[in-house]
N, CA, C and O atoms as a GROMACS GRO file, in nm:
protein
  524
    1MET      N    1   1.595  -1.797   1.574
    1MET     CA    2   1.466  -1.809   1.509
    1MET      C    3   1.436  -1.955   1.480
    1MET      O    4   1.524  -2.030   1.439
    2ALA      N    5   1.313  -1.995   1.503
    2ALA     CA    6   1.271  -2.132   1.475
    2ALA      C    7   1.259  -2.152   1.325
    2ALA      O    8   1.236  -2.058   1.250
    3GLU      N    9   1.274  -2.276   1.283
    3GLU     CA   10   1.260  -2.306   1.141
    3GLU      C   11   1.116  -2.283   1.097
    3GLU      O   12   1.022  -2.322   1.167
    4LEU      N   13   1.098  -2.221   0.982
    4LEU     CA   14   0.965  -2.193   0.930
    4LEU      C   15   0.918  -2.307   0.842
    4LEU      O   16   0.997  -2.372   0.775
    5LYS      N   17   0.786  -2.329   0.844
    5LYS     CA   18   0.728  -2.430   0.757
    5LYS      C   19   0.599  -2.376   0.696
    5LYS      O   20   0.537  -2.284   0.750
    6VAL      N   21   0.560  -2.433   0.584
    6VAL     CA   22   0.438  -2.390   0.515
    6VAL      C   23   0.321  -2.398   0.612
    6VAL      O   24   0.302  -2.498   0.683
    7GLY      N   25   0.243  -2.292   0.614
    7GLY     CA   26   0.126  -2.285   0.702
    7GLY      C   27   0.150  -2.207   0.830
    7GLY      O   28   0.054  -2.168   0.897
    8ASP      N   29   0.278  -2.182   0.866
    8ASP     CA   30   0.304  -2.100   0.984
    8ASP      C   31   0.245  -1.961   0.963
    8ASP      O   32   0.252  -1.905   0.854
    9THR      N   33   0.187  -1.906   1.070
    9THR     CA   34   0.127  -1.773   1.062
    9THR      C   35   0.170  -1.688   1.180
    9THR      O   36   0.214  -1.738   1.283
   10HIS      N   37   0.154  -1.559   1.161
   10HIS     CA   38   0.180  -1.463   1.269
   10HIS      C   39   0.090  -1.343   1.245
   10HIS      O   40   0.066  -1.304   1.130
   11GLU      N   41   0.040  -1.284   1.353
   11GLU     CA   42  -0.048  -1.167   1.344
   11GLU      C   43  -0.017  -1.074   1.460
   11GLU      O   44   0.009  -1.120   1.571
   12ALA      N   45  -0.021  -0.944   1.433
   12ALA     CA   46   0.002  -0.846   1.539
   12ALA      C   47  -0.069  -0.716   1.506
   12ALA      O   48  -0.070  -0.671   1.392
   13VAL      N   49  -0.129  -0.655   1.608
   13VAL     CA   50  -0.183  -0.520   1.595
   13VAL      C   51  -0.062  -0.428   1.597
   13VAL      O   52   0.015  -0.428   1.693
   14MET      N   53  -0.045  -0.348   1.490
   14MET     CA   54   0.074  -0.265   1.478
   14MET      C   55   0.053  -0.123   1.528
   14MET      O   56   0.147  -0.060   1.575
   15VAL      N   57  -0.068  -0.073   1.516
   15VAL     CA   58  -0.099   0.060   1.569
   15VAL      C   59  -0.250   0.068   1.590
   15VAL      O   60  -0.328   0.024   1.506
   16GLU      N   61  -0.288   0.123   1.703
   16GLU     CA   62  -0.430   0.145   1.732
   16GLU      C   63  -0.459   0.294   1.722
   16GLU      O   64  -0.384   0.378   1.773
   17ASN      N   65  -0.569   0.326   1.655
   17ASN     CA   66  -0.616   0.464   1.648
   17ASN      C   67  -0.507   0.560   1.599
   17ASN      O   68  -0.457   0.643   1.674
   18ILE      N   69  -0.471   0.546   1.472
   18ILE     CA   70  -0.370   0.635   1.414
   18ILE      C   71  -0.414   0.780   1.432
   18ILE      O   72  -0.529   0.816   1.406
   19THR      N   73  -0.321   0.862   1.477
   19THR     CA   74  -0.349   1.004   1.498
   19THR      C   75  -0.274   1.088   1.395
   19THR      O   76  -0.185   1.039   1.326
   20ARG      N   77  -0.311   1.212   1.387
   20ARG     CA   78  -0.238   1.305   1.300
   20ARG      C   79  -0.093   1.316   1.348
   20ARG      O   80  -0.002   1.338   1.267
   21THR      N   81  -0.072   1.302   1.477
   21THR     CA   82   0.064   1.307   1.530
   21THR      C   83   0.147   1.192   1.473
   21THR      O   84   0.263   1.213   1.437
   22HIS      N   85   0.091   1.071   1.466
   22HIS     CA   86   0.163   0.960   1.403
   22HIS      C   87   0.205   0.997   1.261
   22HIS      O   88   0.319   0.975   1.220
   23ILE      N   89   0.110   1.055   1.186
   23ILE     CA   90   0.134   1.088   1.046
   23ILE      C   91   0.242   1.195   1.032
   23ILE      O   92   0.332   1.183   0.949
   24VAL      N   93   0.235   1.300   1.115
   24VAL     CA   94   0.334   1.407   1.107
   24VAL      C   95   0.471   1.359   1.154
   24VAL      O   96   0.573   1.399   1.098
   25LYS      N   97   0.475   1.274   1.255
   25LYS     CA   98   0.603   1.219   1.299
   25LYS      C   99   0.668   1.137   1.187
   25LYS      O  100   0.789   1.145   1.166
   26TYR      N  101   0.586   1.059   1.115
   26TYR     CA  102   0.641   0.983   1.003
   26TYR      C  103   0.692   1.078   0.894
   26TYR      O  104   0.797   1.054   0.835
   27ALA      N  105   0.618   1.185   0.868
   27ALA     CA  106   0.663   1.283   0.768
   27ALA      C  107   0.800   1.337   0.806
   27ALA      O  108   0.888   1.349   0.720
   28GLY      N  109   0.818   1.369   0.933
   28GLY     CA  110   0.948   1.420   0.978
   28GLY      C  111   1.059   1.317   0.965
   28GLY      O  112   1.170   1.350   0.925
   29ALA      N  113   1.028   1.193   0.999
   29ALA     CA  114   1.129   1.087   0.990
   29ALA      C  115   1.166   1.055   0.846
   29ALA      O  116   1.281   1.024   0.817
   30SER      N  117   1.068   1.062   0.758
   30SER     CA  118   1.091   1.022   0.618
   30SER      C  119   1.132   1.139   0.529
   30SER      O  120   1.191   1.120   0.423
   31GLY      N  121   1.100   1.261   0.573
   31GLY     CA  122   1.125   1.377   0.490
   31GLY      C  123   1.017   1.400   0.385
   31GLY      O  124   1.031   1.486   0.299
   32ASP      N  125   0.909   1.324   0.393
   32ASP     CA  126   0.799   1.335   0.296
   32ASP      C  127   0.692   1.428   0.353
   32ASP      O  128   0.607   1.386   0.431
   33PHE      N  129   0.698   1.553   0.312
   33PHE     CA  130   0.604   1.653   0.363
   33PHE      C  131   0.497   1.689   0.261
   33PHE      O  132   0.453   1.804   0.254
   34ASN      N  133   0.456   1.591   0.182
   34ASN     CA  134   0.347   1.614   0.087
   34ASN      C  135   0.226   1.664   0.166
   34ASN      O  136   0.188   1.602   0.265
   35PRO      N  137   0.165   1.776   0.124
   35PRO     CA  138   0.054   1.833   0.201
   35PRO      C  139  -0.067   1.741   0.213
   35PRO      O  140  -0.150   1.761   0.302
   36LEU      N  141  -0.078   1.640   0.128
   36LEU     CA  142  -0.189   1.545   0.142
   36LEU      C  143  -0.186   1.474   0.276
   36LEU      O  144  -0.287   1.419   0.320
   37HIS      N  145  -0.070   1.474   0.342
   37HIS     CA  146  -0.054   1.402   0.467
   37HIS      C  147  -0.060   1.491   0.592
   37HIS      O  148  -0.057   1.441   0.704
   38HIS      N  149  -0.069   1.625   0.572
   38HIS     CA  150  -0.072   1.710   0.692
   38HIS      C  151  -0.163   1.832   0.680
   38HIS      O  152  -0.182   1.904   0.778
   39ASP      N  153  -0.219   1.856   0.562
   39ASP     CA  154  -0.300   1.976   0.541
   39ASP      C  155  -0.437   1.936   0.485
   39ASP      O  156  -0.449   1.899   0.368
   40ASP      N  157  -0.539   1.945   0.569
   40ASP     CA  158  -0.674   1.904   0.527
   40ASP      C  159  -0.721   1.979   0.403
   40ASP      O  160  -0.777   1.919   0.311
   41GLU      N  161  -0.698   2.109   0.399
   41GLU     CA  162  -0.745   2.188   0.285
   41GLU      C  163  -0.676   2.142   0.156
   41GLU      O  164  -0.741   2.133   0.052
   42ALA      N  165  -0.548   2.115   0.162
   42ALA     CA  166  -0.476   2.066   0.044
   42ALA      C  167  -0.529   1.929   0.002
   42ALA      O  168  -0.549   1.904  -0.117
   43ALA      N  169  -0.553   1.842   0.098
   43ALA     CA  170  -0.605   1.709   0.066
   43ALA      C  171  -0.742   1.720   0.000
   43ALA      O  172  -0.773   1.645  -0.093
   44LYS      N  173  -0.823   1.811   0.047
   44LYS     CA  174  -0.958   1.830  -0.010
   44LYS      C  175  -0.952   1.899  -0.146
   44LYS      O  176  -1.012   1.852  -0.243
   45ASN      N  177  -0.880   2.010  -0.152
   45ASN     CA  178  -0.882   2.092  -0.272
   45ASN      C  179  -0.791   2.040  -0.384
   45ASN      O  180  -0.826   2.052  -0.501
   46MET      N  181  -0.677   1.984  -0.349
   46MET     CA  182  -0.582   1.937  -0.450
   46MET      C  183  -0.622   1.802  -0.508
   46MET      O  184  -0.602   1.776  -0.626
   47ALA      N  185  -0.680   1.717  -0.423
   47ALA     CA  186  -0.701   1.579  -0.467
   47ALA      C  187  -0.842   1.526  -0.441
   47ALA      O  188  -0.873   1.414  -0.480
   48GLY      N  189  -0.926   1.603  -0.376
   48GLY     CA  190  -1.063   1.559  -0.353
   48GLY      C  191  -1.080   1.457  -0.242
   48GLY      O  192  -1.184   1.391  -0.235
   49TYR      N  193  -0.980   1.444  -0.155
   49TYR     CA  194  -0.994   1.354  -0.040
   49TYR      C  195  -1.071   1.424   0.071
   49TYR      O  196  -1.077   1.546   0.074
   50PRO      N  197  -1.130   1.347   0.162
   50PRO     CA  198  -1.204   1.410   0.272
   50PRO      C  199  -1.113   1.476   0.375
   50PRO      O  200  -1.160   1.557   0.455
   51GLY      N  201  -0.987   1.443   0.374
   51GLY     CA  202  -0.890   1.499   0.468
   51GLY      C  203  -0.756   1.429   0.450
   51GLY      O  204  -0.735   1.355   0.354
   52VAL      N  205  -0.667   1.453   0.545
   52VAL     CA  206  -0.533   1.394   0.537
   52VAL      C  207  -0.539   1.243   0.559
   52VAL      O  208  -0.633   1.191   0.620
   53PHE      N  209  -0.438   1.173   0.508
   53PHE     CA  210  -0.426   1.029   0.527
   53PHE      C  211  -0.279   0.995   0.546
   53PHE      O  212  -0.191   1.074   0.513
   54ALA      N  213  -0.253   0.876   0.599
   54ALA     CA  214  -0.117   0.834   0.629
   54ALA      C  215  -0.041   0.799   0.501
   54ALA      O  216  -0.100   0.762   0.400
   55HIS      N  217   0.090   0.813   0.508
   55HIS     CA  218   0.178   0.776   0.398
   55HIS      C  219   0.169   0.625   0.375
   55HIS      O  220   0.160   0.547   0.470
   56GLY      N  221   0.171   0.584   0.248
   56GLY     CA  222   0.176   0.442   0.218
   56GLY      C  223   0.296   0.374   0.280
   56GLY      O  224   0.288   0.262   0.329
   57MET      N  225   0.410   0.444   0.277
   57MET     CA  226   0.532   0.384   0.332
   57MET      C  227   0.524   0.366   0.484
   57MET      O  228   0.593   0.281   0.540
   58TYR      N  229   0.441   0.445   0.551
   58TYR     CA  230   0.418   0.424   0.695
   58TYR      C  231   0.352   0.288   0.716
   58TYR      O  232   0.393   0.212   0.803
   59SER      N  233   0.250   0.259   0.635
   59SER     CA  234   0.183   0.130   0.644
   59SER      C  235   0.278   0.015   0.609
   59SER      O  236   0.276  -0.090   0.673
   60MET      N  237   0.361   0.037   0.507
   60MET     CA  238   0.459  -0.066   0.470
   60MET      C  239   0.559  -0.088   0.583
   60MET      O  240   0.594  -0.201   0.615
   61GLY      N  241   0.604   0.022   0.644
   61GLY     CA  242   0.698   0.011   0.755
   61GLY      C  243   0.641  -0.067   0.872
   61GLY      O  244   0.711  -0.147   0.933
   62LEU      N  245   0.516  -0.043   0.904
   62LEU     CA  246   0.451  -0.119   1.012
   62LEU      C  247   0.443  -0.267   0.977
   62LEU      O  248   0.466  -0.354   1.062
   63THR      N  249   0.411  -0.295   0.851
   63THR     CA  250   0.404  -0.435   0.805
   63THR      C  251   0.542  -0.500   0.816
   63THR      O  252   0.554  -0.613   0.862
   64GLY      N  253   0.645  -0.428   0.775
   64GLY     CA  254   0.781  -0.480   0.786
   64GLY      C  255   0.822  -0.502   0.931
   64GLY      O  256   0.892  -0.599   0.961
   65ARG      N  257   0.780  -0.412   1.020
   65ARG     CA  258   0.813  -0.430   1.162
   65ARG      C  259   0.750  -0.557   1.218
   65ARG      O  260   0.810  -0.626   1.300
   66MET      N  261   0.626  -0.588   1.173
   66MET     CA  262   0.564  -0.714   1.217
   66MET      C  263   0.653  -0.831   1.178
   66MET      O  264   0.674  -0.922   1.258
   67LEU      N  265   0.706  -0.828   1.055
   67LEU     CA  266   0.792  -0.937   1.009
   67LEU      C  267   0.920  -0.947   1.090
   67LEU      O  268   0.959  -1.056   1.131
   68THR      N  269   0.987  -0.835   1.112
   68THR     CA  270   1.114  -0.841   1.186
   68THR      C  271   1.091  -0.872   1.334
   68THR      O  272   1.176  -0.935   1.397
   69ASP      N  273   0.979  -0.828   1.390
   69ASP     CA  274   0.946  -0.868   1.528
   69ASP      C  275   0.930  -1.019   1.537
   69ASP      O  276   0.972  -1.080   1.636
   70TRP      N  277   0.870  -1.080   1.435
   70TRP     CA  278   0.844  -1.223   1.433
   70TRP      C  279   0.969  -1.303   1.396
   70TRP      O  280   1.001  -1.402   1.462
   71LEU      N  281   1.039  -1.261   1.292
   71LEU     CA  282   1.146  -1.341   1.235
   71LEU      C  283   1.286  -1.301   1.282
   71LEU      O  284   1.381  -1.378   1.265
   72GLY      N  285   1.298  -1.185   1.340
   72GLY     CA  286   1.428  -1.134   1.380
   72GLY      C  287   1.478  -1.031   1.280
   72GLY      O  288   1.431  -1.026   1.166
   73PRO      N  289   1.572  -0.948   1.323
   73PRO     CA  290   1.614  -0.834   1.241
   73PRO      C  291   1.698  -0.869   1.118
   73PRO      O  292   1.718  -0.784   1.031
   74THR      N  293   1.749  -0.991   1.110
   74THR     CA  294   1.837  -1.026   0.997
   74THR      C  295   1.781  -1.133   0.905
   74THR      O  296   1.849  -1.174   0.811
   75ALA      N  297   1.660  -1.179   0.929
   75ALA     CA  298   1.605  -1.291   0.851
   75ALA      C  299   1.555  -1.251   0.712
   75ALA      O  300   1.567  -1.330   0.618
   76LEU      N  301   1.501  -1.132   0.698
   76LEU     CA  302   1.442  -1.092   0.570
   76LEU      C  303   1.548  -1.079   0.461
   76LEU      O  304   1.655  -1.022   0.482
   77THR      N  305   1.515  -1.133   0.344
   77THR     CA  306   1.602  -1.118   0.228
   77THR      C  307   1.534  -1.036   0.119
   77THR      O  308   1.601  -0.986   0.029
   78ASN      N  309   1.402  -1.022   0.126
   78ASN     CA  310   1.326  -0.948   0.027
   78ASN      C  311   1.191  -0.913   0.088
   78ASN      O  312   1.135  -0.990   0.166
   79PHE      N  313   1.139  -0.795   0.051
   79PHE     CA  314   1.010  -0.751   0.104
   79PHE      C  315   0.953  -0.648   0.007
   79PHE      O  316   1.017  -0.547  -0.022
   80GLY      N  317   0.833  -0.674  -0.042
   80GLY     CA  318   0.767  -0.579  -0.132
   80GLY      C  319   0.617  -0.583  -0.112
   80GLY      O  320   0.561  -0.688  -0.079
   81VAL      N  321   0.554  -0.469  -0.131
   81VAL     CA  322   0.408  -0.459  -0.113
   81VAL      C  323   0.347  -0.369  -0.219
   81VAL      O  324   0.417  -0.301  -0.294
   82ARG      N  325   0.215  -0.373  -0.223
   82ARG     CA  326   0.138  -0.272  -0.296
   82ARG      C  327   0.037  -0.216  -0.198
   82ARG      O  328  -0.010  -0.286  -0.107
   83PHE      N  329   0.004  -0.091  -0.217
   83PHE     CA  330  -0.091  -0.022  -0.130
   83PHE      C  331  -0.230  -0.038  -0.189
   83PHE      O  332  -0.253  -0.004  -0.305
   84THR      N  333  -0.323  -0.091  -0.109
   84THR     CA  334  -0.455  -0.125  -0.162
   84THR      C  335  -0.566  -0.032  -0.115
   84THR      O  336  -0.675  -0.031  -0.174
   85LYS      N  337  -0.540   0.047  -0.011
   85LYS     CA  338  -0.643   0.138   0.041
   85LYS      C  339  -0.574   0.242   0.129
   85LYS      O  340  -0.473   0.213   0.192
   86GLN      N  341  -0.630   0.362   0.132
   86GLN     CA  342  -0.574   0.465   0.218
   86GLN      C  343  -0.595   0.432   0.366
   86GLN      O  344  -0.689   0.362   0.404
   87VAL      N  345  -0.504   0.486   0.447
   87VAL     CA  346  -0.510   0.472   0.593
   87VAL      C  347  -0.540   0.610   0.649
   87VAL      O  348  -0.469   0.707   0.623
   88TRP      N  349  -0.648   0.618   0.727
   88TRP     CA  350  -0.699   0.745   0.777
   88TRP      C  351  -0.674   0.760   0.927
   88TRP      O  352  -0.660   0.660   0.998
   89PRO      N  353  -0.669   0.883   0.975
   89PRO     CA  354  -0.666   0.902   1.120
   89PRO      C  355  -0.784   0.826   1.184
   89PRO      O  356  -0.896   0.830   1.133
   90GLY      N  357  -0.756   0.759   1.293
   90GLY     CA  358  -0.857   0.678   1.362
   90GLY      C  359  -0.847   0.530   1.328
   90GLY      O  360  -0.903   0.448   1.401
   91ASP      N  361  -0.778   0.495   1.220
   91ASP     CA  362  -0.766   0.354   1.182
   91ASP      C  363  -0.676   0.277   1.279
   91ASP      O  364  -0.584   0.332   1.339
   92THR      N  365  -0.706   0.150   1.293
   92THR     CA  366  -0.622   0.054   1.365
   92THR      C  367  -0.573  -0.047   1.263
   92THR      O  368  -0.652  -0.101   1.186
   93LEU      N  369  -0.442  -0.073   1.262
   93LEU     CA  370  -0.384  -0.162   1.162
   93LEU      C  371  -0.331  -0.290   1.225
   93LEU      O  372  -0.258  -0.288   1.324
   94THR      N  373  -0.372  -0.402   1.166
   94THR     CA  374  -0.327  -0.535   1.207
   94THR      C  375  -0.258  -0.600   1.088
   94THR      O  376  -0.312  -0.607   0.979
   95SER      N  377  -0.136  -0.648   1.112
   95SER     CA  378  -0.058  -0.714   1.007
   95SER      C  379  -0.061  -0.864   1.028
   95SER      O  380  -0.053  -0.914   1.140
   96ARG      N  381  -0.071  -0.937   0.915
   96ARG     CA  382  -0.076  -1.084   0.919
   96ARG      C  383   0.023  -1.139   0.818
   96ARG      O  384   0.046  -1.080   0.712
   97ALA      N  385   0.082  -1.252   0.853
   97ALA     CA  386   0.178  -1.317   0.765
   97ALA      C  387   0.149  -1.467   0.763
   97ALA      O  388   0.108  -1.525   0.864
   98GLU      N  389   0.171  -1.529   0.647
   98GLU     CA  390   0.157  -1.674   0.634
   98GLU      C  391   0.266  -1.727   0.542
   98GLU      O  392   0.287  -1.677   0.432
   99VAL      N  393   0.335  -1.829   0.589
   99VAL     CA  394   0.437  -1.894   0.507
   99VAL      C  395   0.366  -1.979   0.402
   99VAL      O  396   0.287  -2.067   0.435
  100THR      N  397   0.395  -1.950   0.274
  100THR     CA  398   0.328  -2.021   0.164
  100THR      C  399   0.419  -2.120   0.094
  100THR      O  400   0.371  -2.207   0.020
  101ASP      N  401   0.551  -2.109   0.114
  101ASP     CA  402   0.645  -2.199   0.048
  101ASP      C  403   0.777  -2.192   0.122
  101ASP      O  404   0.814  -2.089   0.178
  102VAL      N  405   0.849  -2.304   0.121
  102VAL     CA  406   0.985  -2.307   0.174
  102VAL      C  407   1.069  -2.390   0.079
  102VAL      O  408   1.039  -2.506   0.051
  103GLN      N  409   1.176  -2.327   0.030
  103GLN     CA  410   1.268  -2.398  -0.061
  103GLN      C  411   1.409  -2.350  -0.035
  103GLN      O  412   1.435  -2.230  -0.024
  104ASP      N  413   1.499  -2.444  -0.026
  104ASP     CA  414   1.643  -2.414  -0.013
  104ASP      C  415   1.673  -2.313   0.097
  104ASP      O  416   1.755  -2.222   0.080
  105GLY      N  417   1.606  -2.330   0.211
  105GLY     CA  418   1.633  -2.245   0.326
  105GLY      C  419   1.571  -2.106   0.321
  105GLY      O  420   1.600  -2.021   0.405
  106ILE      N  421   1.483  -2.082   0.222
  106ILE     CA  422   1.416  -1.952   0.209
  106ILE      C  423   1.264  -1.974   0.213
  106ILE      O  424   1.209  -2.052   0.136
  107ALA      N  425   1.199  -1.902   0.303
  107ALA     CA  426   1.053  -1.908   0.314
  107ALA      C  427   0.992  -1.793   0.235
  107ALA      O  428   1.042  -1.680   0.240
  108THR      N  429   0.885  -1.822   0.163
  108THR     CA  430   0.804  -1.719   0.098
  108THR      C  431   0.686  -1.693   0.191
  108THR      O  432   0.618  -1.786   0.234
  109ILE      N  433   0.662  -1.566   0.220
  109ILE     CA  434   0.562  -1.528   0.319
  109ILE      C  435   0.466  -1.426   0.258
  109ILE      O  436   0.508  -1.320   0.212
  110LYS      N  437   0.339  -1.460   0.257
  110LYS     CA  438   0.235  -1.366   0.213
  110LYS      C  439   0.206  -1.273   0.330
  110LYS      O  440   0.188  -1.319   0.443
  111VAL      N  441   0.200  -1.142   0.304
  111VAL     CA  442   0.169  -1.046   0.409
  111VAL      C  443   0.049  -0.962   0.368
  111VAL      O  444   0.030  -0.930   0.251
  112VAL      N  445  -0.030  -0.926   0.467
  112VAL     CA  446  -0.142  -0.835   0.446
  112VAL      C  447  -0.160  -0.755   0.575
  112VAL      O  448  -0.149  -0.809   0.685
  113THR      N  449  -0.188  -0.628   0.558
  113THR     CA  450  -0.223  -0.543   0.672
  113THR      C  451  -0.364  -0.493   0.647
  113THR      O  452  -0.396  -0.444   0.538
  114VAL      N  453  -0.449  -0.504   0.748
  114VAL     CA  454  -0.589  -0.465   0.736
  114VAL      C  455  -0.622  -0.358   0.839
  114VAL      O  456  -0.556  -0.344   0.942
  115ASN      N  457  -0.726  -0.281   0.807
  115ASN     CA  458  -0.776  -0.183   0.904
  115ASN      C  459  -0.876  -0.248   0.997
  115ASN      O  460  -0.899  -0.369   0.990
  116GLN      N  461  -0.935  -0.170   1.084
  116GLN     CA  462  -1.029  -0.220   1.184
  116GLN      C  463  -1.155  -0.281   1.123
  116GLN      O  464  -1.227  -0.354   1.190
  117ASP      N  465  -1.182  -0.251   0.997
  117ASP     CA  466  -1.297  -0.309   0.928
  117ASP      C  467  -1.262  -0.434   0.848
  117ASP      O  468  -1.346  -0.489   0.778
  118GLY      N  469  -1.136  -0.479   0.861
  118GLY     CA  470  -1.091  -0.597   0.788
  118GLY      C  471  -1.055  -0.569   0.643
  118GLY      O  472  -1.032  -0.662   0.565
  119GLU      N  473  -1.050  -0.441   0.605
  119GLU     CA  474  -1.016  -0.404   0.468
  119GLU      C  475  -0.865  -0.399   0.451
  119GLU      O  476  -0.794  -0.339   0.532
  120SER      N  477  -0.817  -0.463   0.346
  120SER     CA  478  -0.673  -0.465   0.318
  120SER      C  479  -0.625  -0.324   0.284
  120SER      O  480  -0.686  -0.255   0.202
  121VAL      N  481  -0.514  -0.282   0.346
  121VAL     CA  482  -0.450  -0.155   0.313
  121VAL      C  483  -0.313  -0.177   0.250
  121VAL      O  484  -0.262  -0.091   0.178
  122VAL      N  485  -0.252  -0.292   0.277
  122VAL     CA  486  -0.123  -0.330   0.222
  122VAL      C  487  -0.126  -0.480   0.195
  122VAL      O  488  -0.174  -0.557   0.278
  123GLU      N  489  -0.075  -0.521   0.080
  123GLU     CA  490  -0.061  -0.664   0.048
  123GLU      C  491   0.075  -0.684  -0.017
  123GLU      O  492   0.123  -0.599  -0.092
  124GLY      N  493   0.136  -0.797   0.013
  124GLY     CA  494   0.266  -0.821  -0.049
  124GLY      C  495   0.325  -0.955  -0.014
  124GLY      O  496   0.257  -1.049   0.027
  125GLU      N  497   0.457  -0.960  -0.031
  125GLU     CA  498   0.530  -1.084  -0.011
  125GLU      C  499   0.667  -1.054   0.047
  125GLU      O  500   0.728  -0.951   0.018
  126ALA      N  501   0.713  -1.144   0.128
  126ALA     CA  502   0.848  -1.133   0.182
  126ALA      C  503   0.916  -1.269   0.164
  126ALA      O  504   0.852  -1.373   0.149
  127LYS      N  505   1.047  -1.262   0.164
  127LYS     CA  506   1.130  -1.383   0.165
  127LYS      C  507   1.219  -1.375   0.288
  127LYS      O  508   1.269  -1.268   0.322
  128ALA      N  509   1.237  -1.488   0.354
  128ALA     CA  510   1.318  -1.488   0.476
  128ALA      C  511   1.393  -1.619   0.488
  128ALA      O  512   1.347  -1.725   0.447
  129LYS      N  513   1.513  -1.607   0.546
  129LYS     CA  514   1.591  -1.726   0.578
  129LYS      C  515   1.515  -1.807   0.683
  129LYS      O  516   1.455  -1.750   0.774
  130THR      N  517   1.517  -1.940   0.669
  130THR     CA  518   1.439  -2.024   0.762
  130THR      C  519   1.517  -2.066   0.885
  130THR      O  520   1.457  -2.120   0.978
  131ASP      N  521   1.645  -2.043   0.890
  131ASP     CA  522   1.720  -2.080   1.012
  131ASP      C  523   1.836  -1.988   1.036
  131ASP      O  524   1.910  -2.005   1.133
   0.00000   0.00000   0.00000
């Protein structure tokens, strides 16, 4: 991995046109079978949503994959996010990262994942070894 410096950026489209199949596959992989993610009637009647939506952790996982694709599988030392908007079937997600600080061999990286309308769905921070 190349040494990181303040201002370095990376961007990648992580998934185009999320389908219900993506959502159900994630449910199977994670063991999270909350009906809000696979049952339209439950999503509508239980919580007032227009239909099913993707798991927040699916969006976080895609954001994390962008980081490890860019930095390598062993560079991350810390990664945390908050979920800012639901992800719906049909959404396309693009993850972006920017190095905001480097100290003592550790880079601080601001991360954001946006949908096709440029709306943030995940925001957070990661720390990574710089070499």
